[in-house]
N, C-alpha and C positions, 0 to 999 in steps of 0.2 A: 519630557522637556529635555533640550540641548545641553550638553555640558561645556564647562569652558575649556574642559582636556580633549575634546574630541577629535583635535588635530592627532593626539596620540594614537587613536585606535588602531589605526592602520599599520603601524612601524612600530610602536612599542606598546602592545596590547596587555601586557601585565601590569607595565607602569600605569597603562590607562585604568586599569579597572581599581586599583586601588585608590589611586588621584582621583577618581570618581565618586569613591565610598569617601574620602574624607571631606570632599566638598559637599555630600550630600548629609554631613554632620555638624555644619557649621553651625547653624541655628540651634538645632535641635540636642546637642551634645559636644560643647565647644571643647571640652578636654579629650573625648574619642576622636575630635578631627583631629586634635595637633597630635594626640597618638598615630593617625594615618598619617599624616602629614611628613613627621618625621620618619618614617617607616619608608614612603615614597624616596624621600632623600638618598636615605639607605641604599634602596635599590637601584639608583639612578646612579650613584657613586659607584656601588659595585660594578654597574652594565659599563662604566665610562672606562673603569681598571682592568675588566674584562677584554674590553675590545680596543683599546687603545695604549698600543705600547709606547708611544712617549710617556705615560704616565710609572712613576716608580713607586710600588708599593714601600712602605715603610717596616720597620721592624714590628711596629706595633698595629695590629690589624683590627681595634676598635675603629669607628666612625671619626672621632674626634680626631685622631691621629691621621685617616685618610685623606681628610678634607684640608687639613693644615700643612699636607706635604708639598714641598714647594713647585714640583711640576704640575701638581694639582691646580694649584693656586695661579701659576703661571698662566695656564691653558685657560684660563676663563674669561670670560668678556667683564672689563673694568666694572666695579660696581655689584657685580655677582656675589661675590664671596661674603659681603654685607647682608644679603639675605639667605646664604645658606646656613651662616653662624647665627641669625637669627631662629630658624627654624630649628637648629640644633640645640640650643639653648633651652627654648620655649616648649620643644618636643619632652626634652628631658625634664624639665618641670611638671608636665602635664605628666609623665611617666612614672616619677620617682619621686616629687615632693607634694607634700601638700597645699602648697602656694593655690590660691585662685586663679582659673582658666576662665576669661570671658570670652563672650562671641565678639567682642573685639580682636582679641587674640586670634582665635579660630579664623576670623576673616582676614586678619592681615598674613596670617601664615598661609591661607589658601592662596592667596594674590600673590604672595612672592615664589610660592611653586608654579604658578601659574606662568611667570615670567622663566625663573630656569628650567621647566619642561619646553618652553617655547624656543630656548636657546638650545636645547638640546637636540630639538628637530632641524631646529635652523642651520645647525652645524654639521649634525652625525645622520640627521636624515637620508633616505635616497634622494628624496626630492626636496629638500631644503631649501636650495636658492628660491623655489617654486612657493614657498610658504610665504603668503601675503602679512601684513601688517595687522595682526589683528588683537583686538584689546580684551581685559578683561570686564565680564558681563555680571554685576552684582547679581541681576535679575534671574541669571540661569541657576544661581544656587534653588536646588529644589529642596522642599519641607520634607522631612525623612522623619521616620521613627526611630527614636534612641536602640541602640544594639543592646543585644542581650549581654547579661553579665559574663556568659560564658566568652562570648564573642571578643569581649573586651580582655579578658583574661588569656585567650589564646593569642591574641595580638602583643600583649605586653610579655609575654613568652618569646614571642619572635623578635620582641624588639632587644630583649636580653640577651640572645643567640649572637655567638661569634663565628660558630663552625663555619657559617657560608664566606663568610671574609678569610677565616684562615684557608679554606680550601681555595679560595680565591688567590691568594699568595702563593702556594703550593702548586697550583696549575702555572701561576707565571714561571715559576721556577721551570717548572717542565719543559716548557716551549723549548723549541730546536731554534738555531739561528735562521734556518731557510724560514721557518713559519713567522720568527719576527720577523723578519725583513718582509715578507708578501704582505703581513698585517700591515706592517708601517708603510709599505708603497699605498697600499689601497687606502690606508686612512689619508693618506698624504695627497693622494687624488682627488677623493670626497671634499677634504677640506678644502683644496684648491678650486672645486666648481663652487661650492656652496659662500665662498668668500669672494668670490668674482661680483658678486652681485650685493650690492650695499644694504646692508642691515639698517632699516629705517625704524624699526621697533622701539617703543618708548618704554625703556625698564623700569621706568617709576623711582630712578634714585631718589628725588625730595621725596619721597614716600619713607622710604627705608630709614632716610635721615631722620625724620620727623617721628618715626617709632621708637627712637634712640632717646627721643624726649618723654615719649609715653611712659620707658619700661622706667624713667628716674622718678616721673609722677606716682606710679605704681607701687614702687619701693618704697615711699612716702604715704601709701595708703589710699592715695585719689582713685575714684573710679573714673576714666577719662571717657566712659561713654554714657556715664550719666548726663541727664539733659543740661541743657544750657552752658555744660561745659567747654564746649571743643565749637569755635567760629561763632562766637556770640557778637549780635550786633548791635551797634552803636551808634547813636545820633551826636551830632554837635561837633565832628571833626572839623579842622579848617577847610575853606574851601581854596585848593590849589590853583586850580584852572577853569575855565569856563564849564559848565556842564556836570562838575561836581555836585554831588547830592549831599556830601556831611556826613556821608554814613562810612562806618569800618567795621571791620570783622576783628573782635580779638580772638588769638589762637586759642588761647585757654582761658577761663575765669574760672575759680577756685572758690567755692562759694561756702557760705557758714549755714547752721542749723535754723539762725534768723534770718535767712534768707540774701542776707549781705554781703557783698564780695568781699572776700578773703587775701585774696591775690587773684593777679594778673600774667600770665606767660607770653611773651611775644617771641616765636620763634624764627629763625633766620637760617637758610640753607648752611651749610656747613663749610660753604667756599664762600662766605662774607663773613666778617667779623660780627662776632656777639653786639658790641657797640652800637653797630647800626640800627639796632632795632629799639636804642634806647628813649631817644626823644616819641618814637612813635607809641610806646609802652607809655610813656609819661600823659601823652594826650587821651591815650586809651583811660588811664586812672583819671586823670580829670574828669571825663565824661562818666564815668561810673561814679565818681564820688558825687556829682554834681547829680543824678537821678536816685541814688541810693543813700546819701548823706554819709557816707563812712570811705573813707580813702583806702583803699586797697594796697598791699604790698606787692611792688612791683618784682618780676622775673625777667630778664631776657638772654635766649640761648640759643646758640648754633647745634646743639647737639652734644658738643665737644666741649665749650665752655658756656658757663650759666652764673647770670650776676643778679643779685637781690639788692635791691634798691629800696629801702623804706625812707622815702626823700622826706619824713617830716623829723626825721631823728639822725639820719646818716647818711652819708656819700654811699655812692654804689659798692660795692664788694664783691668779690669772684667767693663761689662755692661750688661745693660739688653735688649737689643735690637740690631736692624742693622740702619745704618743711609740712611737716602732718597740720592736719585743720588743728588738734589742742595746740600746736606750737604755733602757728598764724594767730590764732584767736590770743593767745598770750600776750604775744606780740602788741596787737591792738588793743587788746584792755588796758596793756602798761601805758600807751598813749595818753589816757585820761587818769588813770588810777596809781600811776608810780608817783613816789613823793620825791620832793627836793630832798637828796643826798645831803647837803648843805646844812637841812634843817633838822635832820635824824639825826638823834643822840648816839654815841659811841656807848654801848654797854661797857660800863668800869666795873662790873662783877667780873668781866671776863678779861680787860686789860686797864691797867691804870696808870701805867707809865707815859710822861707826856713823849715820849718820842716813838711809842706805839700808837697811840692818839695820834700824832703826826702824820706816821706811815699812812693810816687810815684815809685822813683828809687828803692826803698829797695823792691817794687811789682816787678816793670819788671825785676830788675836784676833776684829775684826770679825765674821768668816765662823761662828767657831768658838763662841766664848764667846755672842754677841748675836746668833747665829743668824739676822743680817742677810745679806743678798745682794748689796748694793751698797757700794762703797766710792769712795772721790775722793780721789786725790794732788795737792798742789800743789807742785811742784817746779822751781824756777826752770830756763830754759834752762842745758845744759852743767853739770848736776847730776847727772846715768844717771838719767834717766826712763825709756828704755829696758831699760839693764842691769837696772834694779830690775824691771821687768816681766819681764824674762827670769827672773832668779834667783826671781822668785815663783813662775813658771810651772813651774819647775823642783822647787822646793818641792812646791806645789801635786799635780803629776805625781807626784813619789817617794812623796808620801802617800795616794797613791790617791784623792785629792777631784777631778783633772780627766783628761778624755783629749783631747779635741779642745779646742782653743782658735782665738777668730776673733780677728784684730787688725784693727782698723779706723783708717785714717787717710783724711783729705782730698786728699791730693796723692799723684802716684806717687813722686815724690823721696821724701817721707818713709816710702812706704810701699816703696821700695826699699832704703832706708837700716835700717830695722828688719829688713827681710827679711836682708839681710847680718849684722847685730847678732846675729841666733838664729843664725844658721849658725856664725856665729864663735864664740860662746859656749856655744851649745847643740846639739852637733853630734847629739846622741843623737835628736833627734828628727827628721821628716820633714816640711819647710816646703813650702808651696806658694803663689805668685802666680797668684789668682785672676782679676787683669787680664790675666795670659797664658796661662793654662792654664784649658780648663774639666773636664779629668777630674780629681776631687778624692781618688780612691781612695787610699787607706792613709795620706793626709797626716795630720798631728797637728796644725800651728798652720797657718792661713791666713791670707794676707794680701789684704786686700781694699779698694777704696775703697769708700765710701757709694756712691756711685751702682752700682758693679758690683754689689754684694749685692743694693742695692733691684731691681736688673733679675733677680738670680739666684734671689731666694726663690722666685717663681713657676716656676720649670723644674722640668721632671717627667721621670722616665723609667718604663720598664714595671713598676716596684715601688712607682710615689706619687711623692710629692714629694721632692726630692733633700735639700734641706734643709729638713726637717721643724721644728718647734719646740724639739725635744730634741737636734738635730743638734750644736750645740756644748756644753761644761761650763762655759766661761769667755768671756767678751766685752771684749777690751781695747780702750779708744775713747782714740786719742792725740787729743790737743789737745780737748778735752770740755769745751764751752763753749754757750751760749746759740744762737748760731746754727747749730750743727751740731746741736742737738736738735731746734731748731724747723723742722729740714728733713729730717732722718733719723731724729726720735727712733723712727717706728714700727719701725724694725730693732730697736732695744732691746727694744721693748714686745714683739715676735714673737719671739724667742730665749728660751726659758727657761731661761737661765743665770744664772750668777755675773756681776756689771758690775762692772769695775774702769775708772774715768775718770784721765786722765792729763791736767794740765795746768800748763803755766806762769805761768798768769795768777793775778798776786796773791790773796790770798782776800779781800780787802778788796772786790777790785773784782770778783770771780763773781758774778752776780745770781741773786736770788732762786731764780726757773725751774730753775738748774741744781742747788742746793741739794736744791728739792724733787723733781727727777728722783732724784737719791740719797738721798732719805728723809733729809736732815742738816739739822740747824739751821742757819739762817742765819749765813754767817761762819764754820762750824765744819767743814772738811772731815776726812777721817779720817788725814790728815796732811799737816803743810806744811813745805816747806824752801824759804825764800823767797831772792831775791836777796840782800840784806842779808844774812841767817844765812850763805850760801855766803861772801859778801865776806868777813865777820869771821872765818869760818875757813879762809879761804886757798884755797877750792876755786875761786872765781871771783874776776874783775876787775872794778874798778867803771868804770862810764862817766864821761867827763869830758864835758860839753856844749858846744859852739861854737856860739854864732846867729851868723848871718851874714844880715844884713838887706836884703836887694834888695827896691828902690824898685816895680820892675814884676812882682814878685812877691807883694807885699805887696799894692797899692794900682791895680796896672795902669797903662797910657799914656794921656796926655792929650794931643792935638793940640796945646793952647796951650804944651805945656812942652816941645816938640820946636823944635830948629834949623830956620833955612830949607831947609837940605838934607834935613833927615830928614823936614819936613812935605811937601816934595815926593813921597819916597816912601810916606809915610803915605797921601797922597791917590790915589797909583797904585795902592797894595794896598788900600784898605778902601773905596774910592768904589763905590758901587752902578751898575753899570754902566748900567741902565733909569731909574732914579729920578735919576740924579745926587746922591743925598743922603750926605752922608759924617758919620759917626759922629764926635762928638765925645772920645770916650774908649773903650779897650778895656780891659773889666774884667780883673782877676788872673787869674779862672778860664779864661780862656781860652789864657793862656802857659802854655807846654810841654803843651796839650791839641790845640791846631791851629794856634797862632802861637808859632813859636819864634826868638827873640831871641841873633843870634850873640855880641853883646858880653855879656851876662848868662851864657852856658855857658862863654865865653871866661875872665871874671872869677872863676866858680865853679871852674874847672881850674886857674887858677894860685893860687890860695888855697890848694888842696888839694894843690899839687906843693909849695908854700913852707911850709907850716904843719901839713900832716901828717906822722904818725909816720912816722920813717925808718928802715931796717936797715941792713944792710951797712954798720958806722961812720957811717951817716948818708948814706950815696952813694943809697941807693934807697928810693923810697916804699915803704913796708910794705904787705901785701896790704889790699886795699880795695874794698868795693861802695859802688857807685852805685845807690840806689834810683829808679829812671827813672818818669815817670809813665805812660808808653804806649811803643809799639814804635818810634813816629817820632822820639820824645824819645831814646830811647835811641839812634838812628841818629845824631841830631845830635849828643848826648855823642861818641861813636865818632869822628863825622867832625870837628870840632873838635880833639879830642885828635889824630889824625891829623896835622892840618893845623897843631898848634902845636908838636908834639913830632915832628916826622918821623924823628928819628933812631933813635927806638924800632922804624921797620921795620912798625908796623902789628899788632906780637904783643904790646904791652904792654897794650892796654884792648880788651876785646871784649864784645860783647852777649851776655847768656846769658839766653835766654828760648823761650818756646815754639815761638815763629817759623823756629828753626832744627831740622833732625831731629836734628842731632848734637848738642845743647845739652848731653847728659849728657857727652860727651867732653869739652869745654869746660871742663865744672864737675868733671869730674877733673883735670885739668891746673890749673885754679887750686887745686886742693885740697892739690896737692903741693908741699912748701916752695919749692923753689927753680926752680920750672917757672914759665914765662907760660901764662895772661896774670897780672900782678900786678893789674890794675885791671876788675873785674868790673860792668858796667852791667847791671842787672837789671831786668825788669819782673814783679815778682810771684813768680818763680821762686825766688829766694835770701832771700826773706821770713820762710818758716820753714824749719826741719828742717835746715839746711846747718851742717856740722860742721866748720870751718877755723880751728885755733885760733891761726892767722898773722895772722889778720885784727885791725888795728889801727886801721882807718879806717871810718867808716861816713858817707855823705853823704845826707841826707835831700833829694832834689831833689824831693820832692812831697810835696802833702798827704795825712796819715793821717786818718782818722776816728774808726777805731776803737781803743780803748786796748787790746783784746786784741792787736791785731795788730801795734800798737807797741811794746809788750813784746816781742813774739816777734822784731820785727826788730832791736830794741836787744838781744838775745840773741845776734846773731851776733857779737857781739864780745868776749863773756865770758868765753868760755874761757883758759884757764890756757897759755902755751907756754914751757917752759923755754928759758933760753941762747938767745931769739928777738933780743937786740942785743949779743950777745957771750958767749962764757963766762961765766957765773953772774951775768949783766945778764938777768933774766927779763920777760917783760910783767908789769905793774906795772898797768896802764890800758888804755884806749884813748878814741879821741876821734869825738866825733857832732857831724858839723856839720850844722846845721840851716837849711836856706835856705828854708823855706815857714812858718813859723813855729807849728809842732808844737810846741814846749815850752810856748810861751803858749798854745795851745789845751789842751792838759792840766793845764795848771796851774788850768784851771777846774774848777768842780764839774760835770760834765757826766754826763746820766743818759741811760746807754747802753741801758738797757732799755726805752726809748720807741721806739728804732730800730728798724723794722720789717725784715724780712728781706722781698724781693722777692717780690711773690707771681705765680703765673702769668697769664697775660693770659686763660685759660677763667676762672680761681678769680676776678680782678676783673671779670668779665662778669657772671658768676654773682652776685656781691654787689650790682652795681649794681643789675641786672635786681629782685633781692629787693627792694630800697630802692623801686624806682619802682613794683613791684607792690603794696608795701605803701602806699603813698601812693594809689594809687588804687583801694584797695580800699573796698568800700561800709563807712560806719560801722556796725558794731554798736551794739546798742539801749542798752548800757550805756557806750558811748562818751562822752567828756569833747564838751560842746558845741563846744570848740575841735575834736577832732579829726574831729566830726561835720561842721563846718564846713568842714576842710582837705578832707575827702575827698569833699563834695559840691562843688568846686569845677569839676571837671572830666567833669561827667556826661557829655559827648559820646564822652568816651574810653572808659569803660564801657557805653555803649550803644553802642558800636563794636566794632570786633575787638582794641584793644589789649590792654585787661585782659586778657582770656582767652588773647589770642598769647602772652602773657609767663607767663602760669602754663603755657601748654602747654609752652612752650621748657623753663621751670624742671623744670618735670614729666619731659618727656625726656631735662634730664641727667640727672638722679637714677635713673629707669627704666633706663635702661640701661647703668648700673655694673654690671661683672662680679663676679657674687657669690664666685666663686673666686680673685679677686684678692684678696692678704693683708689690703691698705690696706683693700681695703672690707669685708672680713668684721670688722673692728674696729668697724664702724659698722652692723653689718647689721641690727639693729631699727629704728635711722634710716633705712636705705635702703629695708627694706619698707615701711614706714608712708609715706612719702612718694612710694614709686611706685605708690600706689594715685591715682588723678587725684581721685577726690573728696575727697579729702585735702586738696586745695588751694583748694576753693573758699571755706571760710572760713578763711584764711592769717592767723595772729595774727603780734604783733611777736615772743613767745615763740620759734614755729614757725619764723620768719625768722630769730631769732639762732642758734636750733640747727644751721640748714641753713649759715650762714653760718661759723659755726667749726666744725662737724664735718665738713660733707659737700661745700661748696663745690670742694675742691683735689683730691675724689679722682679715678681715672681713669675713664672712660666708654668705651663700645665705639661711641658715634658716629661716621661717617665724620670724617676727619680734613679740616678746610677751611683755606682760606687763610688765614694769619695775618694779611694785611694787611684782608681782609675782615671778620675778629672786631676788627682794632682800631676799622675803621670803625663797628662795630656798637656798640663801647665808646664812642665819640666821640659817636654818636647819642645813648645811653643818658644818657650825662652831660648831654647838651644836654634831652633831654627834663626832667630831675631839674631843671635851674637853670632851668626854665620854671614847675613844679609849685612851686619854692621862690623863684621870683623872686628869684634870686641874680643877685649881679654879675657871675659867670661867663659868663653866656648870653650878653655879646656877642662876647667871648673866641671861644667854643665854636661858635657861628652862624657868626661869621667864618671859622673854620677849616674850617667845613663848605663856606661859599661858596667859599673857597679852593680844595680838592680839586674841587668841580663848576667852576671857570675852569680846572683845568686839564685834565678831561676836555674841555672844552668846545674844546680845542687839538687836539683828536684825531678829528675827526668823520669818517675814514675807516675808522676800525674799526668793524664791521659791529654788535657789540652795541652802540657808544657810539652808534652812528646811530639806533637804533632809541628812544634815550631822548633824543635831543638837545635834542627842543623842552621836554621837561621841565626838563632841564639847566639852558635858557637862562633858562626861568621862574623858576625857583627861584632864579637868582642875582641875580633883582630885586629891590632894596629893598623895595616895596611888598608883595611875596609874603609878608613877615615878619611886616607887621604884624597882631597879632593871634595869631601861629604858637602852635598847641597841640601837645601831646604827640603825636596823632594825624596831625598832617601830617608832622612830622618821621618819626614810623616810614615814611612814605609815602616818603620821601626813602631812608631806610637799605634800604627792602625794594628798591628798584628801582637803588639805586648801588652797594651792598656788592660784587657781583660783577663792577664795574667800575673797582674803584679798583687791582686789579693792573698796569693797562695805564700808571698813572702812573710817570712817569719818578722814581727814587728820587735824591734829591739829595744829595749826601755834603759834609760841611764841607769846604773846599778847605785845602790846607795853605798857611801863610805864613811867611814866613823873611824877619825884618829883622835891622839891625843899628842900633838904636838907642844910643847913650851910656846904659846904666842907672848907677844910684847905689847903691855897696854901705855901708852904715850900718856904725857903729862895731862891729867882732865884740869878742864878749865871750863869755868863762868863764862857764857858767852851770849850775845845776841840773838834773838831768834828773828830769821827774816821772814816775818809774817805779811811783809808788805814787799810789792816787786819796785824798790827805789834804790837807787845809788848810794844815797844819804840817810844813815841810822839816826833816828831822833833821839832815840834812848842812849846810843853811845856819845851822842852829842851834850846830852842832858848830862852826865856821867862827868864827861869831862871839864866842863863848864863847874859842876858842884865841886869838883876835886881843885881847879883853881882858886873858887871862893875859899874853901878852906885851908888852904897853903897861905893865901892873905888876909886870915881873919884879925889879922893885927892892924891891918889899915885904919887909918883913924875914924873911918865914914863907919865900917863895920863893925869898931868895936864901940861907936855910939851906939849904932844899934842894938847890939849885945846888952849895953847898959841901960837900954830904954830912954838914952837923951833923943832929943828931936833932932833933926838932919838941917844943916843952913844950906841953901842955895851953893854956898861954897862947896859945904861935903859933899851935896849931890854931883857936882861937874866935877869934882876929885874922882869919886867913887866911878861916874862913867868913863873918864879919861882912863883910868885903871882898867876896867874890864874891856873897854872896845879897842883898846890898843895892844891887847893880849893876843898873841900868835894861837892861842886854844879857843878864843872865843871867835876869831876869823873876822865877824863883821857886825856890826850894829843890826843888819838886815836878818843876818843866820841867826842871831840871838832874841829878833822879836818873832821870827819866824817858829821859833820852838816854845819860848817863853811868853812873848805877848808884847805888848807895849811896856816902853821903859817905867810908866807911873808906875807900874806893878814890881818895880825893882826892891821897894822896901819888904815888900809881902814875899818875894822869893828870897832875899837874903835871909830874913828872918826862918824861913822853911828850909834854907841850907845850913846855917850854923846853930840856931835857935834851941830850944828844949824839945821842941815837939815837931822833928823834920818832917814826917809822914801824916802827920794829921792837919796840920795848920789849912792847907788848901784844901782837903776835904770837908774839913767843919766849916768852912767859909761856904763851900757849895751846900753841904747839907743845911745851911741855916738861909743861905739864899734861896733852896729849894721850898724849904717850909714858909717862908715869908709869903710866898706866890701858890702855895699849894691851895689854899682854902679859894683863892681867887679863881684858881681853873679849875676847880672842882665843880662839876655840875654844867658848864656852859658848852656854848656848841661852837665855838671859837673854829675857825678856819684853819687850815695847814701853816699858812703864812704868820696869822696872829700868834698862833702857840709857837713856830719857830721867834717871832718876836719875844716872847717871855722868856724861852729858852738861850736866847743870846744877852738878854740882862742877868740873868742866874749865869752863865759864864761868865762876863765881863765882872761880876760880882766877885765872883771866885777866884779871877787874877787878879782883880785891881784892889777889893776889898770894899771899896765904895763906887759910886758913879755918879759926877753930877747930872742932876735932869735934863740938864743942857743937852748932853751929849746924844740923849736918845732920839735928837734932831740931826745927827750925825751919820756918818758909814761906821759900821753896818747896818744902823737902824734904816738908813734911805735904801737900802737895796733893793725894797719890794714896793716902798713908795716915798715920792722926792718930798715929802712933807712928814716923813717919819712917822712919829707917835700920833700925831693928830690925822696922818692920812688912812693909819692902820684902825684907830678905834673913835669910837663915836666919843662926845666929850665928856660923857658920865664915866665912862672905862678908862678915859686917857689920867682922868685926876684921880681915879683910882690908883691906877698904877704909879704916878707919881706920889702920892701919899704913901705907901707901900714902900717906896724906894728910899724916900724920906725917913720913915721910920727905920728903914735898915741902916743907913747910913749912920742915925744918930747911936743906933745900939753898937754900931762896929766903934764909933769914934768914943764912946763910953770905955769900951773895952782898952 
């Protein structure tokens, strides 16, 4: 039987032999066929590099590097590279992985190989121009017996060898210029002859694009060659024009084990929008539903963009792959079996507080009534975010809304805490910590850090991708804020799951990006219960700030301010040994970073031991956390504590940070009430997620620049602790000692949204190269005169290699991105676009912005390079930009390069340096830099980048001093836990002080003696208050204290016998009055909030007229107030409870 590859026999006999062998194994042994197909590709690529002088072999000689080399890709006919990449990828899987290889795979690869070899003969064959337009014929594939095992072993051995490729590179290097010129002339003449005749061959690009969808389906475990999966015929399609039969063909139908359709896929060309297939897919779904009495899930895709449309529940949404059979079955099962969330009870054994229930109801209403898939909870640290999440999971599981849950946190300590909480409160589910185990079978709730999950998503097994897009039904994100989403947001976009974010960051301080991710209006989370709310309700205790202004930590140390003895020590420790120079001051940033002053630490510890809150009848410091700047700082603190307080025998104060392999054991001890250590010195480890209710002192011994982190750290002390100071003497506050000006810093109006997340070195290098390339690019005819003038400044660089080499390097960065990586897949259209080398020849500013924003940080498969070499690359690119822009940073960057060269000059015995020594010494000379151009700097970069690894890395030496520090006045201050320009607490204290100063006023005196006030008394009291400068205005007063009808209660609270307890007692009494009524009900979130508003008003005003329940704020959610929110029976019960409460208050 004739072969599809017969046209190769005369001119490429070796390639023909192996291609025909691959063809003969397509059906009898698909894996072996893919082996051979990849081997033929390797032979073909080697031949091209051997015979086409235009191609430049890369440094790496493996096949992957050869096919991604830019000259190789430039030389291909458009559309062929996708075929080469497919053969390379599937061939590698066949050779090295356990993933299944089907006949469809081998058949697809052999057809792709046919088109590639046709192109080879058409353009490189002696008679290529005479080659007719031939087509691939599947009937020519002969049946053949499978190869013997030894034959396969020999082939695999050949596939793994790279000697031939290395020999190829060496042979190219040995070619003389004359040989290269002759070969180039012969090749150019042959190509010219073959290109003179139009190439009308159909390279079947549409089939290549469709294969991308096949790969995604296979990753989800679908067999695309199974019966009735592809091109499934349907009836009942609309008649569009005369002659239509009403028939249609669905590209893919995915079937369940019961013979019913689970999903359909409508595939469109990549040149079209995926949306263009939406209506067609809907009509197919209508037809399938009519025939099988089950509506399938709809997918439509162009290979790059895929949308999932479960049109019985949600609008279309983008996804990064397809769902497995079990996942689709669950989705369809839930259509009829999931319960109404509003009728599903909250497990009050897990959460019992009204605000926790309201939070859950707000989320379930968002999911059920609004058909939204994302929710954001703002809950202060210590109010039970994790328990609320557990109760939410329990409710969603019991209502058949979710099965698998992913809980993400940024640190192992937080993850472990959440893991234990789920085990304790929800023992019915199987939990698994993915950071400790890779076996996920049977687990319902998986816990992972962001980085672990980022690495796990691309993990494959025999059935495909383990964590497909539909693996999880619910993703919970702990501490959801901007930095997490900027760094790991791709994870949340990858999983097609409900998303719940948890954060303790106050709603006013959450940035716009976070609200946008959760598709919420700015400042309006799904639910919020913040620190002030929790303190008001008695669920948390408030912080009291203690500012401790140390001079050295605020302004640094000056030589002139020291005593003679201290100056001698200063000179000894800070004078430069080589130059003899002595700095006149050390700035504050050095303290506790590399400079540690004994007296500062000793004074801070003494203040803590004297003024910190005590327990055990005042005999012992309460549990305390000191936040240190780094590990060496923590060591210094502990050393000084043990030196000053030796009677504690080294057990009282301990460092708890990542340097200790047994830090968790120390943390467990610290968490126990009567166990040492009492004082934990932490470096980052205790900043978040540690629940120790006994903590009563926090010491900020380091500056903090993130408001999110600052609030989290404050949250370490907010938890309640009963009987901490003795029987009936509970924890009511905690102290926060600020030694580094954090309070003042956060009182400012700080725009944290402008604070950037640190970028990778590779990403920064790409962005700077992009800027350099766009500045060197020739001006377009339409460019402004200024742009044309700027672009013509350095013609020498464009006429040379710099501009081209920049574009080559940037193109190589994009072209080598692995297309099967989930991060790359989201940007696949842009990646494919800029993988074409010719696309870079007219790079626009818009193109550069797209690459910088979307592609610069994506992974690629280039060989790993020495980070020091890449840092030097970045330094040189910055210097090149400084030259072009005439920037004042030029001298600093130039001197930095010269300094590196000077350090290399001290190591002449190293052979690699010795070979460049003359150049290194020449460039150090000042005269060399006169008129320096970017091309000259490029010469330095190329010749020196591989040498910088020999430079000795210098570390900042640790310096310990004992200069006398000055501690300023220690003051009690407000803590700026919210980003506002107005301190409610400070205003409250000002009002209270004013009222106490005027407690002899007639009306206030009557109140103190329990004499009823007349209308005249009340008017006089209001006039006295609201005309005072301290009060500012009635509006401000009511904003902080509530409406004026609570004035009597306020005065009693301020000047009465129980200033701290009246309001709390009123709230507790109101909560108790309604507690039994709320218990066991399935009230909605708005109904719960209605009751909470009653409790709030009772706490403020003492009594409420039932008529007020038909006025704001009780009409916020329904214009009819009480009657609109509750049925008649419930409304009567609420009024009855309210009247009973009013009577009890009046009796008092």
